[in-house]
Jmol script that loads the backbone (N, CA, C; Angstrom):
load data "model"
ATOM      1  N   MET A   1      50.056 243.648  26.105  1.00  0.00           N
ATOM      2  CA  MET A   1      50.197 241.826  26.113  1.00  0.00           C
ATOM      3  C   MET A   1      49.664 241.302  26.862  1.00  0.00           C
ATOM      4  N   VAL A   2      48.996 240.325  26.379  1.00  0.00           N
ATOM      5  CA  VAL A   2      48.304 239.439  27.243  1.00  0.00           C
ATOM      6  C   VAL A   2      49.561 237.860  27.353  1.00  0.00           C
ATOM      7  N   GLU A   3      49.058 237.773  28.887  1.00  0.00           N
ATOM      8  CA  GLU A   3      50.040 236.296  29.564  1.00  0.00           C
ATOM      9  C   GLU A   3      49.552 235.455  29.149  1.00  0.00           C
ATOM     10  N   GLN A   4      50.090 234.482  28.761  1.00  0.00           N
ATOM     11  CA  GLN A   4      49.292 232.732  28.443  1.00  0.00           C
ATOM     12  C   GLN A   4      50.132 231.869  29.182  1.00  0.00           C
ATOM     13  N   HIS A   5      49.780 230.973  30.183  1.00  0.00           N
ATOM     14  CA  HIS A   5      50.498 229.863  30.401  1.00  0.00           C
ATOM     15  C   HIS A   5      49.641 228.845  30.649  1.00  0.00           C
ATOM     16  N   THR A   6      51.019 227.655  30.429  1.00  0.00           N
ATOM     17  CA  THR A   6      50.731 226.328  29.898  1.00  0.00           C
ATOM     18  C   THR A   6      51.415 225.426  31.135  1.00  0.00           C
ATOM     19  N   MET A   7      50.270 224.221  31.287  1.00  0.00           N
ATOM     20  CA  MET A   7      50.773 222.970  31.778  1.00  0.00           C
ATOM     21  C   MET A   7      50.838 221.892  31.218  1.00  0.00           C
ATOM     22  N   ARG A   8      51.794 221.064  31.008  1.00  0.00           N
ATOM     23  CA  ARG A   8      52.300 219.466  30.255  1.00  0.00           C
ATOM     24  C   ARG A   8      51.757 218.618  30.988  1.00  0.00           C
ATOM     25  N   LEU A   9      51.081 217.566  30.700  1.00  0.00           N
ATOM     26  CA  LEU A   9      51.517 216.482  31.642  1.00  0.00           C
ATOM     27  C   LEU A   9      51.192 215.094  30.478  1.00  0.00           C
ATOM     28  N   ASN A  10      52.703 214.439  31.003  1.00  0.00           N
ATOM     29  CA  ASN A  10      52.801 213.264  30.269  1.00  0.00           C
ATOM     30  C   ASN A  10      52.583 212.199  30.935  1.00  0.00           C
ATOM     31  N   TRP A  11      51.464 211.174  30.526  1.00  0.00           N
ATOM     32  CA  TRP A  11      51.141 210.086  30.932  1.00  0.00           C
ATOM     33  C   TRP A  11      51.820 208.802  30.299  1.00  0.00           C
ATOM     34  N   GLU A  12      52.179 207.997  30.975  1.00  0.00           N
ATOM     35  CA  GLU A  12      52.451 206.402  29.976  1.00  0.00           C
ATOM     36  C   GLU A  12      51.494 205.338  31.365  1.00  0.00           C
ATOM     37  N   GLY A  13      51.444 204.283  30.322  1.00  0.00           N
ATOM     38  CA  GLY A  13      50.619 203.250  31.326  1.00  0.00           C
ATOM     39  C   GLY A  13      49.636 202.491  29.745  1.00  0.00           C
ATOM     40  N   SER A  14      48.681 201.813  30.481  1.00  0.00           N
ATOM     41  CA  SER A  14      48.336 200.767  29.808  1.00  0.00           C
ATOM     42  C   SER A  14      47.030 201.213  28.773  1.00  0.00           C
ATOM     43  N   ALA A  15      46.219 201.184  27.874  1.00  0.00           N
ATOM     44  CA  ALA A  15      45.564 200.933  27.159  1.00  0.00           C
ATOM     45  C   ALA A  15      44.240 201.621  27.818  1.00  0.00           C
ATOM     46  N   SER A  16      44.058 200.457  28.457  1.00  0.00           N
ATOM     47  CA  SER A  16      42.197 200.567  29.553  1.00  0.00           C
ATOM     48  C   SER A  16      42.425 201.555  29.900  1.00  0.00           C
ATOM     49  N   MET A  17      43.456 202.139  30.643  1.00  0.00           N
ATOM     50  CA  MET A  17      43.177 203.304  31.770  1.00  0.00           C
ATOM     51  C   MET A  17      43.374 204.358  30.969  1.00  0.00           C
ATOM     52  N   ALA A  18      44.395 204.754  29.583  1.00  0.00           N
ATOM     53  CA  ALA A  18      44.170 205.871  29.158  1.00  0.00           C
ATOM     54  C   ALA A  18      42.888 206.326  28.223  1.00  0.00           C
ATOM     55  N   GLU A  19      41.940 205.359  27.821  1.00  0.00           N
ATOM     56  CA  GLU A  19      40.929 205.726  27.220  1.00  0.00           C
ATOM     57  C   GLU A  19      40.030 206.283  28.495  1.00  0.00           C
ATOM     58  N   GLY A  20      39.801 205.966  30.095  1.00  0.00           N
ATOM     59  CA  GLY A  20      39.841 206.704  30.950  1.00  0.00           C
ATOM     60  C   GLY A  20      40.208 208.110  31.394  1.00  0.00           C
ATOM     61  N   LEU A  21      41.318 208.552  31.321  1.00  0.00           N
ATOM     62  CA  LEU A  21      42.338 209.580  31.176  1.00  0.00           C
ATOM     63  C   LEU A  21      42.194 210.550  30.345  1.00  0.00           C
ATOM     64  N   LYS A  22      41.698 209.714  29.099  1.00  0.00           N
ATOM     65  CA  LYS A  22      41.985 210.872  27.980  1.00  0.00           C
ATOM     66  C   LYS A  22      39.932 211.164  28.249  1.00  0.00           C
ATOM     67  N   GLN A  23      38.754 210.074  28.459  1.00  0.00           N
ATOM     68  CA  GLN A  23      37.614 210.642  28.872  1.00  0.00           C
ATOM     69  C   GLN A  23      37.573 212.140  29.841  1.00  0.00           C
ATOM     70  N   VAL A  24      38.319 212.011  30.843  1.00  0.00           N
ATOM     71  CA  VAL A  24      38.472 212.378  31.821  1.00  0.00           C
ATOM     72  C   VAL A  24      39.291 214.350  31.301  1.00  0.00           C
ATOM     73  N   ALA A  25      40.239 214.046  30.455  1.00  0.00           N
ATOM     74  CA  ALA A  25      40.504 214.979  29.803  1.00  0.00           C
ATOM     75  C   ALA A  25      40.301 216.096  29.466  1.00  0.00           C
ATOM     76  N   SER A  26      39.181 214.601  28.126  1.00  0.00           N
ATOM     77  CA  SER A  26      38.464 216.141  27.277  1.00  0.00           C
ATOM     78  C   SER A  26      37.495 216.886  27.950  1.00  0.00           C
ATOM     79  N   ALA A  27      36.893 216.259  28.994  1.00  0.00           N
ATOM     80  CA  ALA A  27      36.141 217.497  30.129  1.00  0.00           C
ATOM     81  C   ALA A  27      36.378 218.697  30.457  1.00  0.00           C
ATOM     82  N   PHE A  28      37.944 219.399  30.198  1.00  0.00           N
ATOM     83  CA  PHE A  28      38.544 219.916  30.651  1.00  0.00           C
ATOM     84  C   PHE A  28      38.663 220.382  29.629  1.00  0.00           C
ATOM     85  N   THR A  29      39.354 221.977  29.737  1.00  0.00           N
ATOM     86  CA  THR A  29      39.583 222.346  28.061  1.00  0.00           C
ATOM     87  C   THR A  29      41.154 222.178  28.008  1.00  0.00           C
ATOM     88  N   CYS A  30      41.173 221.100  27.408  1.00  0.00           N
ATOM     89  CA  CYS A  30      42.957 220.744  27.251  1.00  0.00           C
ATOM     90  C   CYS A  30      43.030 220.260  25.950  1.00  0.00           C
ATOM     91  N   THR A  31      44.543 219.740  25.358  1.00  0.00           N
ATOM     92  CA  THR A  31      44.499 219.393  24.214  1.00  0.00           C
ATOM     93  C   THR A  31      45.222 217.823  24.576  1.00  0.00           C
ATOM     94  N   VAL A  32      44.576 217.009  23.953  1.00  0.00           N
ATOM     95  CA  VAL A  32      44.621 215.660  24.439  1.00  0.00           C
ATOM     96  C   VAL A  32      45.372 215.101  23.039  1.00  0.00           C
ATOM     97  N   LYS A  33      46.911 214.647  23.641  1.00  0.00           N
ATOM     98  CA  LYS A  33      47.323 213.830  21.915  1.00  0.00           C
ATOM     99  C   LYS A  33      47.881 212.774  23.042  1.00  0.00           C
ATOM    100  N   GLU A  34      47.363 211.431  21.739  1.00  0.00           N
ATOM    101  CA  GLU A  34      47.804 210.152  22.151  1.00  0.00           C
ATOM    102  C   GLU A  34      49.083 209.450  21.094  1.00  0.00           C
ATOM    103  N   SER A  35      49.809 208.477  21.896  1.00  0.00           N
ATOM    104  CA  SER A  35      50.649 207.783  20.766  1.00  0.00           C
ATOM    105  C   SER A  35      50.843 206.828  21.588  1.00  0.00           C
ATOM    106  N   GLN A  36      51.535 205.478  21.094  1.00  0.00           N
ATOM    107  CA  GLN A  36      52.292 204.495  21.339  1.00  0.00           C
ATOM    108  C   GLN A  36      53.118 204.755  22.377  1.00  0.00           C
ATOM    109  N   ALA A  37      53.666 203.905  23.357  1.00  0.00           N
ATOM    110  CA  ALA A  37      54.889 203.917  23.864  1.00  0.00           C
ATOM    111  C   ALA A  37      55.567 202.433  24.081  1.00  0.00           C
ATOM    112  N   LYS A  38      56.872 202.469  24.560  1.00  0.00           N
ATOM    113  CA  LYS A  38      57.062 201.125  24.732  1.00  0.00           C
ATOM    114  C   LYS A  38      56.483 200.070  24.906  1.00  0.00           C
ATOM    115  N   ASP A  39      56.250 200.074  26.682  1.00  0.00           N
ATOM    116  CA  ASP A  39      55.159 199.283  27.482  1.00  0.00           C
ATOM    117  C   ASP A  39      53.621 199.730  27.289  1.00  0.00           C
ATOM    118  N   GLY A  40      53.561 199.951  26.289  1.00  0.00           N
ATOM    119  CA  GLY A  40      51.594 200.779  26.241  1.00  0.00           C
ATOM    120  C   GLY A  40      51.429 202.280  25.448  1.00  0.00           C
ATOM    121  N   VAL A  41      50.656 203.071  25.668  1.00  0.00           N
ATOM    122  CA  VAL A  41      50.197 203.969  25.725  1.00  0.00           C
ATOM    123  C   VAL A  41      50.796 204.921  26.300  1.00  0.00           C
ATOM    124  N   ARG A  42      50.726 206.619  25.435  1.00  0.00           N
ATOM    125  CA  ARG A  42      51.663 207.746  26.022  1.00  0.00           C
ATOM    126  C   ARG A  42      50.574 208.452  25.473  1.00  0.00           C
ATOM    127  N   ILE A  43      50.323 209.368  26.688  1.00  0.00           N
ATOM    128  CA  ILE A  43      49.090 210.774  26.716  1.00  0.00           C
ATOM    129  C   ILE A  43      49.772 211.733  26.708  1.00  0.00           C
ATOM    130  N   ASP A  44      50.003 212.691  25.912  1.00  0.00           N
ATOM    131  CA  ASP A  44      50.361 214.345  26.551  1.00  0.00           C
ATOM    132  C   ASP A  44      49.030 215.184  26.671  1.00  0.00           C
ATOM    133  N   ILE A  45      49.462 216.062  27.855  1.00  0.00           N
ATOM    134  CA  ILE A  45      47.921 216.871  27.925  1.00  0.00           C
ATOM    135  C   ILE A  45      48.650 217.747  28.034  1.00  0.00           C
ATOM    136  N   GLU A  46      47.676 218.877  27.592  1.00  0.00           N
ATOM    137  CA  GLU A  46      48.110 220.473  27.752  1.00  0.00           C
ATOM    138  C   GLU A  46      46.787 220.788  28.370  1.00  0.00           C
ATOM    139  N   VAL A  47      47.309 222.016  28.832  1.00  0.00           N
ATOM    140  CA  VAL A  47      45.913 222.985  29.733  1.00  0.00           C
ATOM    141  C   VAL A  47      46.591 224.323  29.303  1.00  0.00           C
ATOM    142  N   VAL A  48      45.915 225.400  28.310  1.00  0.00           N
ATOM    143  CA  VAL A  48      46.846 226.846  28.434  1.00  0.00           C
ATOM    144  C   VAL A  48      45.533 227.411  29.174  1.00  0.00           C
ATOM    145  N   ASP A  49      45.793 228.741  29.533  1.00  0.00           N
ATOM    146  CA  ASP A  49      44.932 229.252  30.353  1.00  0.00           C
ATOM    147  C   ASP A  49      45.451 231.076  30.216  1.00  0.00           C
ATOM    148  N   ASP A  50      44.928 232.044  29.945  1.00  0.00           N
ATOM    149  CA  ASP A  50      45.608 233.104  30.087  1.00  0.00           C
ATOM    150  C   ASP A  50      45.571 233.772  31.756  1.00  0.00           C
ATOM    151  N   ASP A  51      44.460 233.103  32.733  1.00  0.00           N
ATOM    152  CA  ASP A  51      44.903 233.705  34.345  1.00  0.00           C
ATOM    153  C   ASP A  51      45.437 232.001  34.716  1.00  0.00           C
ATOM    154  N   LEU A  52      46.823 232.866  35.798  1.00  0.00           N
ATOM    155  CA  LEU A  52      47.538 232.118  36.314  1.00  0.00           C
ATOM    156  C   LEU A  52      46.580 230.958  37.342  1.00  0.00           C
ATOM    157  N   GLN A  53      45.507 231.781  37.859  1.00  0.00           N
ATOM    158  CA  GLN A  53      44.957 230.982  38.697  1.00  0.00           C
ATOM    159  C   GLN A  53      43.583 229.894  38.252  1.00  0.00           C
ATOM    160  N   SER A  54      43.246 230.769  37.264  1.00  0.00           N
ATOM    161  CA  SER A  54      42.091 229.718  36.640  1.00  0.00           C
ATOM    162  C   SER A  54      43.280 228.228  35.569  1.00  0.00           C
ATOM    163  N   LEU A  55      44.204 228.294  35.427  1.00  0.00           N
ATOM    164  CA  LEU A  55      45.123 227.256  35.114  1.00  0.00           C
ATOM    165  C   LEU A  55      45.251 226.762  36.199  1.00  0.00           C
ATOM    166  N   ARG A  56      45.496 226.940  37.864  1.00  0.00           N
ATOM    167  CA  ARG A  56      45.891 226.434  38.819  1.00  0.00           C
ATOM    168  C   ARG A  56      44.702 225.367  39.082  1.00  0.00           C
ATOM    169  N   ASP A  57      43.712 226.093  39.363  1.00  0.00           N
ATOM    170  CA  ASP A  57      42.354 225.747  38.954  1.00  0.00           C
ATOM    171  C   ASP A  57      41.774 224.379  38.613  1.00  0.00           C
ATOM    172  N   THR A  58      42.358 225.031  37.362  1.00  0.00           N
ATOM    173  CA  THR A  58      42.109 223.310  36.069  1.00  0.00           C
ATOM    174  C   THR A  58      42.769 222.785  36.396  1.00  0.00           C
ATOM    175  N   VAL A  59      44.117 222.469  36.425  1.00  0.00           N
ATOM    176  CA  VAL A  59      44.857 221.300  36.888  1.00  0.00           C
ATOM    177  C   VAL A  59      44.072 220.795  38.029  1.00  0.00           C
ATOM    178  N   ASP A  60      44.459 221.164  38.854  1.00  0.00           N
ATOM    179  CA  ASP A  60      43.922 220.592  40.074  1.00  0.00           C
ATOM    180  C   ASP A  60      42.691 220.153  40.335  1.00  0.00           C
ATOM    181  N   ALA A  61      41.905 219.650  39.731  1.00  0.00           N
ATOM    182  CA  ALA A  61      40.675 218.999  39.366  1.00  0.00           C
ATOM    183  C   ALA A  61      40.525 218.491  38.040  1.00  0.00           C
ATOM    184  N   LEU A  62      41.475 218.146  37.246  1.00  0.00           N
ATOM    185  CA  LEU A  62      41.641 217.553  35.997  1.00  0.00           C
ATOM    186  C   LEU A  62      42.904 216.388  37.165  1.00  0.00           C
ATOM    187  N   LEU A  63      43.646 216.622  38.129  1.00  0.00           N
ATOM    188  CA  LEU A  63      44.229 215.535  38.588  1.00  0.00           C
ATOM    189  C   LEU A  63      43.963 214.824  39.317  1.00  0.00           C
ATOM    190  N   VAL A  64      42.955 215.732  40.326  1.00  0.00           N
ATOM    191  CA  VAL A  64      41.652 214.873  41.114  1.00  0.00           C
ATOM    192  C   VAL A  64      41.041 213.748  40.600  1.00  0.00           C
ATOM    193  N   ALA A  65      40.400 214.558  39.388  1.00  0.00           N
ATOM    194  CA  ALA A  65      39.786 213.466  38.468  1.00  0.00           C
ATOM    195  C   ALA A  65      40.443 212.397  37.632  1.00  0.00           C
ATOM    196  N   MET A  66      41.726 212.252  37.638  1.00  0.00           N
ATOM    197  CA  MET A  66      42.448 211.544  36.525  1.00  0.00           C
ATOM    198  C   MET A  66      43.045 210.255  38.014  1.00  0.00           C
ATOM    199  N   ASN A  67      43.161 211.044  39.257  1.00  0.00           N
ATOM    200  CA  ASN A  67      43.151 210.304  40.291  1.00  0.00           C
ATOM    201  C   ASN A  67      42.199 209.222  40.530  1.00  0.00           C
ATOM    202  N   GLU A  68      41.180 209.617  40.328  1.00  0.00           N
ATOM    203  CA  GLU A  68      39.535 208.954  40.796  1.00  0.00           C
ATOM    204  C   GLU A  68      39.804 207.860  39.288  1.00  0.00           C
ATOM    205  N   VAL A  69      40.415 208.131  38.423  1.00  0.00           N
ATOM    206  CA  VAL A  69      40.401 206.892  37.423  1.00  0.00           C
ATOM    207  C   VAL A  69      41.195 205.802  37.607  1.00  0.00           C
ATOM    208  N   GLU A  70      42.788 206.589  38.101  1.00  0.00           N
ATOM    209  CA  GLU A  70      43.592 205.466  38.551  1.00  0.00           C
ATOM    210  C   GLU A  70      43.291 204.270  39.039  1.00  0.00           C
ATOM    211  N   GLU A  71      42.386 205.284  40.409  1.00  0.00           N
ATOM    212  CA  GLU A  71      42.150 204.456  42.102  1.00  0.00           C
ATOM    213  C   GLU A  71      41.009 203.374  41.331  1.00  0.00           C
ATOM    214  N   SER A  72      39.880 203.808  40.486  1.00  0.00           N
ATOM    215  CA  SER A  72      38.925 202.639  39.935  1.00  0.00           C
ATOM    216  C   SER A  72      39.264 201.642  39.105  1.00  0.00           C
ATOM    217  N   ASP A  73      40.702 201.572  38.466  1.00  0.00           N
ATOM    218  CA  ASP A  73      41.349 201.147  37.517  1.00  0.00           C
ATOM    219  C   ASP A  73      41.770 200.234  38.492  1.00  0.00           C
ATOM    220  N   SER A  74      42.013 200.095  39.512  1.00  0.00           N
ATOM    221  CA  SER A  74      43.054 199.175  40.526  1.00  0.00           C
ATOM    222  C   SER A  74      42.589 198.783  41.610  1.00  0.00           C
ATOM    223  N   GLN A  75      41.182 198.682  41.152  1.00  0.00           N
ATOM    224  CA  GLN A  75      40.240 198.091  42.169  1.00  0.00           C
ATOM    225  C   GLN A  75      39.942 196.449  41.467  1.00  0.00           C
TER     226      GLN A  75
END
end "model"
wireframe off; spacefill off
backbone 0.3
color backbone group
């Protein structure tokens, strides 16, 4: 039996920042879904990998890249 590990990240905010975050997530092996939220946009990101360490590495890199988008948007 093959193990499968999953990480889900839900984010809500402005449509302009959502676009940047979706672009970042698309560079990784992620499933990205967008929907309307009460005060903007909701993004659901799912990362799946058979290897736990590989999943952790991908998630770490994804979070760093998403942080860069958030920081550049706030300047």
